[in-house]
Structures are given as structure tokens and as C-alpha cells.
ZADO-1210 file (C-alpha; in nm, 4 decimals, padded with zeros to 6 digits):
<atoms>
<atom x="01.2411" y="-00.8949" z="01.0033" code="MET" pos="1"/>
<atom x="01.5734" y="-00.9600" z="01.0176" code="GLU" pos="2"/>
<atom x="01.8711" y="-00.7515" z="00.9901" code="GLU" pos="3"/>
<atom x="01.9460" y="-00.6459" z="00.6057" code="TYR" pos="4"/>
<atom x="02.1474" y="-00.2663" z="00.4852" code="ALA" pos="5"/>
<atom x="01.9059" y="00.0068" z="00.4139" code="LYS" pos="6"/>
<atom x="02.0205" y="00.0259" z="00.0172" code="GLU" pos="7"/>
<atom x="01.9703" y="-00.3547" z="-00.0228" code="GLU" pos="8"/>
<atom x="01.6339" y="-00.3343" z="00.0772" code="LEU" pos="9"/>
<atom x="01.5575" y="-00.0426" z="-00.0836" code="THR" pos="10"/>
<atom x="01.5996" y="-00.2410" z="-00.4330" code="LYS" pos="11"/>
<atom x="01.2951" y="-00.4388" z="-00.3324" code="HIS" pos="12"/>
<atom x="01.0990" y="-00.1720" z="-00.1999" code="LEU" pos="13"/>
<atom x="00.7552" y="-00.1346" z="-00.3664" code="TYR" pos="14"/>
<atom x="00.4555" y="00.1404" z="-00.3438" code="ARG" pos="15"/>
<atom x="00.1132" y="00.0169" z="-00.4538" code="ILE" pos="16"/>
<atom x="00.0284" y="00.1707" z="-00.7663" code="GLN" pos="17"/>
<atom x="-00.3049" y="00.0669" z="-00.8378" code="LYS" pos="18"/>
<atom x="-00.5545" y="-00.1677" z="-00.6522" code="LEU" pos="19"/>
<atom x="-00.8629" y="-00.3384" z="-00.8213" code="SER" pos="20"/>
<atom x="-01.0955" y="-00.5931" z="-00.7912" code="SER" pos="21"/>
<atom x="-00.9123" y="-00.7859" z="-01.0350" code="ASN" pos="22"/>
<atom x="-00.5661" y="-00.7243" z="-00.9825" code="PHE" pos="23"/>
<atom x="-00.2952" y="-00.5083" z="-00.7808" code="TYR" pos="24"/>
<atom x="00.0136" y="-00.3088" z="-00.9808" code="GLU" pos="25"/>
<atom x="00.2908" y="-00.2555" z="-00.7651" code="PHE" pos="26"/>
<atom x="00.5900" y="00.0326" z="-00.9161" code="ARG" pos="27"/>
<atom x="00.9275" y="00.0431" z="-00.7481" code="LEU" pos="28"/>
<atom x="00.9133" y="00.3073" z="-00.4611" code="ALA" pos="29"/>
<atom x="01.2187" y="00.4662" z="-00.6186" code="SER" pos="30"/>
<atom x="01.1585" y="00.5193" z="-00.9538" code="ASN" pos="31"/>
<atom x="00.8796" y="00.7795" z="-01.0521" code="ASN" pos="32"/>
<atom x="00.8502" y="00.6942" z="-01.4570" code="GLN" pos="33"/>
<atom x="00.5087" y="00.5982" z="-01.4632" code="LEU" pos="34"/>
<atom x="00.5615" y="00.4938" z="-01.8567" code="ASN" pos="35"/>
<atom x="00.7684" y="00.2364" z="-01.7544" code="ASN" pos="36"/>
<atom x="00.6217" y="-00.1097" z="-01.7335" code="THR" pos="37"/>
<atom x="00.9170" y="-00.2849" z="-01.7487" code="GLU" pos="38"/>
<atom x="01.0014" y="-00.5500" z="-01.4479" code="TYR" pos="39"/>
<atom x="01.1757" y="-00.4565" z="-01.2094" code="PRO" pos="40"/>
<atom x="01.0297" y="-00.1072" z="-01.2229" code="ASN" pos="41"/>
<atom x="00.6384" y="-00.2456" z="-01.2503" code="TYR" pos="42"/>
<atom x="00.4927" y="-00.5693" z="-01.1249" code="ILE" pos="43"/>
<atom x="00.1202" y="-00.6507" z="-01.2289" code="ARG" pos="44"/>
<atom x="-00.0313" y="-00.8925" z="-00.9957" code="ILE" pos="45"/>
<atom x="-00.3444" y="-01.1349" z="-01.1437" code="ASN" pos="46"/>
<atom x="-00.4305" y="-01.3765" z="-00.9323" code="ASN" pos="47"/>
<atom x="-00.3344" y="-01.5705" z="-00.5610" code="PHE" pos="48"/>
<atom x="-00.1512" y="-01.8178" z="-00.7095" code="GLY" pos="49"/>
<atom x="00.1784" y="-01.9269" z="-00.8085" code="SER" pos="50"/>
<atom x="00.1651" y="-01.8887" z="-01.1964" code="LYS" pos="51"/>
<atom x="00.4083" y="-01.6145" z="-01.3364" code="LYS" pos="52"/>
<atom x="00.1878" y="-01.3048" z="-01.2421" code="THR" pos="53"/>
<atom x="00.0338" y="-01.4697" z="-00.8713" code="GLY" pos="54"/>
<atom x="00.0553" y="-01.3291" z="-00.5704" code="TRP" pos="55"/>
<atom x="00.2529" y="-01.6463" z="-00.4146" code="LEU" pos="56"/>
<atom x="00.5258" y="-01.5987" z="-00.6921" code="THR" pos="57"/>
<atom x="00.6357" y="-01.2558" z="-00.5429" code="TYR" pos="58"/>
<atom x="00.5329" y="-01.3171" z="-00.2113" code="ASN" pos="59"/>
<atom x="00.5025" y="-00.9934" z="-00.1061" code="PRO" pos="60"/>
<atom x="00.5479" y="-00.7931" z="00.2704" code="ILE" pos="61"/>
<atom x="00.3921" y="-00.5124" z="00.3890" code="LYS" pos="62"/>
<atom x="00.5926" y="-00.2650" z="00.5674" code="VAL" pos="63"/>
<atom x="00.6168" y="00.0654" z="00.7214" code="GLU" pos="64"/>
<atom x="00.9042" y="00.3354" z="00.6561" code="VAL" pos="65"/>
<atom x="00.9148" y="00.6162" z="00.8879" code="SER" pos="66"/>
<atom x="01.0154" y="00.9686" z="00.8718" code="PRO" pos="67"/>
<atom x="01.3494" y="00.9352" z="00.9282" code="VAL" pos="68"/>
<atom x="01.3489" y="00.6395" z="00.6867" code="GLY" pos="69"/>
<atom x="01.3467" y="00.3372" z="00.9198" code="GLU" pos="70"/>
<atom x="01.2046" y="00.0083" z="00.7282" code="ILE" pos="71"/>
<atom x="01.0207" y="-00.2596" z="00.9479" code="LYS" pos="72"/>
<atom x="00.7267" y="-00.5387" z="00.9289" code="HIS" pos="73"/>
<atom x="00.3811" y="-00.3256" z="00.9288" code="ALA" pos="74"/>
<atom x="00.1573" y="-00.4695" z="01.1894" code="ARG" pos="75"/>
<atom x="-00.1825" y="-00.5563" z="01.0661" code="GLU" pos="76"/>
<atom x="-00.4904" y="-00.4154" z="01.2463" code="LYS" pos="77"/>
<atom x="-00.7147" y="-00.6069" z="01.2780" code="TYR" pos="78"/>
<atom x="-01.1032" y="-00.5232" z="01.4243" code="LEU" pos="79"/>
<atom x="-01.2425" y="-00.7546" z="01.6675" code="GLN" pos="80"/>
<atom x="-01.5555" y="-00.8315" z="01.6508" code="LYS" pos="81"/>
<atom x="-01.7704" y="-00.8055" z="01.9845" code="LYS" pos="82"/>
<atom x="-01.9634" y="-01.1093" z="02.0653" code="LYS" pos="83"/>
<atom x="-02.3335" y="-01.0135" z="02.1518" code="LYS" pos="84"/>
<atom x="-02.4366" y="-01.1425" z="02.5308" code="ALA" pos="85"/>
<atom x="-02.8151" y="-01.2478" z="02.4955" code="ILE" pos="86"/>
<atom x="-02.9424" y="-01.2506" z="02.8340" code="LEU" pos="87"/>
</atoms>
């Protein structure tokens, strides 16, 4: 991840509010007002396309925040499928 000022990154840091099979809801991490559903405090992604509410429109990046506040790219932990050997 490129180096940015921490203050600039926190303006664009969202937490997952709600997950569903139909949509994702994100809320600005620095804002805890649950009744505010206006952009940029709240984002709802309804599809994986590039339309107004699409995943590709927002292009989210998964990050990790350490206990001391360092922000870095999250490493995806993929499970490797083991191949069965037939003898």
C-alpha cells in the first residue's frame, strides 16, 4: 500500500455495518450515528457491477488496523484444498 497520511486514510476508512446475501452496508469508521444514512457516512453496495451502487464504483480495499492505529493491507487467508492421492 502506498504511504499516505493517517488523517487522510481515516477519512476513507469504513467498517462493515451489515452483510446480507443481497447487499453490503458500510459506515464511516469515525462516525457512530446509526440514523445517518447519507453519503459519505453510509454506503450501501447492492451489486458487483459498476453502476451507482455497485462494488466496482466504490472499489473497496480490505485493510487491517493494528491496536496502535497502523493501517495496512489485509492479507487474505485462503484455505488450500488438499488433493487426495489415489494409490
